C-alpha positions as CSV (number, residue, x, y, z in Angstrom):
1,M,-3.2,-40.7,69.6
2,Q,-5.5,-42.4,67.1
3,D,-7.9,-39.4,67.2
4,Y,-5.0,-37.2,66.2
5,F,-4.5,-39.0,62.8
6,K,-8.2,-39.4,62.1
7,F,-9.3,-37.7,58.9
8,D,-12.8,-36.2,58.7
9,Y,-13.8,-36.7,55.1
10,A,-17.2,-35.1,55.6
11,K,-15.6,-31.9,56.9
12,F,-13.0,-31.9,54.1
13,A,-15.7,-32.3,51.5
14,Q,-17.7,-29.4,53.1
15,D,-14.6,-27.2,53.1
16,V,-13.9,-27.9,49.4
17,A,-17.5,-27.1,48.5
18,E,-17.3,-23.8,50.3
19,N,-14.1,-22.9,48.5
20,M,-15.6,-23.8,45.2
21,K,-18.5,-21.4,45.8
22,S,-16.1,-18.5,46.3
23,L,-14.4,-19.2,42.9
24,T,-15.8,-17.3,40.0
25,M,-15.6,-18.8,36.5
26,P,-14.3,-16.6,33.7
27,E,-17.0,-15.2,31.4
28,V,-17.0,-17.0,28.1
29,K,-18.2,-15.0,25.2
30,F,-18.7,-17.0,22.0
31,N,-20.3,-14.5,19.7
32,K,-18.6,-11.3,18.7
33,N,-20.5,-8.2,17.7
34,G,-20.2,-6.5,14.3
35,Y,-17.6,-4.0,15.5
36,E,-15.4,-6.7,16.9
37,I,-15.6,-8.7,13.7
38,R,-14.8,-5.7,11.5
39,T,-11.9,-4.7,13.8
40,Q,-10.5,-8.2,13.6
41,L,-10.9,-8.3,9.8
42,L,-9.1,-5.0,9.4
43,D,-6.3,-6.2,11.7
44,I,-5.9,-9.3,9.6
45,A,-5.9,-7.3,6.4
46,K,-3.3,-4.9,7.8
47,D,-1.1,-7.8,8.8
48,V,-1.4,-9.3,5.3
49,V,-0.6,-6.0,3.5
50,Q,2.3,-5.4,5.9
51,F,3.7,-8.9,5.3
52,E,3.5,-8.5,1.5
53,Y,5.3,-5.1,1.7
54,K,8.1,-6.4,3.9
55,T,8.5,-9.4,1.6
56,K,8.7,-7.0,-1.4
57,I,11.3,-4.9,0.4
58,G,13.3,-8.0,1.1
59,Q,13.3,-8.9,-2.6
60,M,13.9,-5.4,-4.0
61,E,14.4,-5.6,-7.7
62,F,17.9,-4.7,-8.7
63,S,18.9,-4.7,-12.3
64,A,22.0,-3.8,-14.1
65,Q,21.9,-3.0,-17.8
66,H,24.4,-1.8,-20.3
67,D,23.5,1.5,-21.8
68,V,24.9,1.5,-25.4
69,N,24.6,5.3,-25.9
70,K,26.5,6.2,-22.7
71,G,28.8,3.2,-22.8
72,Q,28.1,2.6,-19.1
73,V,26.4,0.0,-16.9
74,V,23.2,1.5,-15.5
75,H,22.0,0.2,-12.2
76,S,18.3,0.5,-11.3
77,V,16.5,-0.3,-8.1
78,T,12.7,-0.7,-8.2
79,M,11.2,0.1,-4.8
80,P,7.8,-1.4,-4.0
81,E,4.9,1.0,-3.4
82,V,4.2,1.7,0.2
83,P,0.7,0.5,1.0
84,G,-1.8,2.9,2.5
85,V,-5.2,2.7,4.0
86,E,-6.8,2.1,0.6
87,K,-4.8,-1.1,0.1
88,V,-5.7,-2.3,3.6
89,L,-9.4,-1.6,3.0
90,E,-9.2,-3.3,-0.4
91,V,-7.8,-6.5,1.2
92,A,-10.3,-6.3,4.0
93,E,-13.2,-6.1,1.4
94,K,-11.8,-9.2,-0.3
95,F,-11.7,-11.1,3.0
96,N,-15.2,-9.9,3.8
97,A,-16.5,-11.0,0.4
98,F,-14.8,-14.4,0.9
99,I,-16.5,-14.8,4.3
100,N,-19.9,-13.7,3.1
101,T,-19.9,-16.2,0.2
102,N,-18.7,-19.0,2.5
103,G,-15.5,-19.3,0.5
104,V,-17.2,-20.0,-2.8
105,K,-15.9,-17.9,-5.7
106,D,-18.4,-16.5,-8.2
107,K,-18.2,-18.9,-11.2
108,Q,-20.0,-16.5,-13.6
109,K,-17.0,-14.2,-13.9
């Protein structure tokens, strides 16, 4: 009966070692190539431009003015400009310039 409850630590350690050999560790990649960096930079720029546009839409300018000539109240709504690819590229270039100068602005301007 005592043999039944005996625990073989050496065999257990060997089994754990065998199981650990079969496990594969995930590949860790610390450095990104230029394409990955540019893609990530464009994605961040797109998100920033999209956020700015949605914020402007949420705060659409609404004004009411009294037109003396017509004797009426004139309502006007100013819609923000829908950003395109040029705006995203402009923001991406600003981010890239910031990264390349280590965050230091040009003090000569």
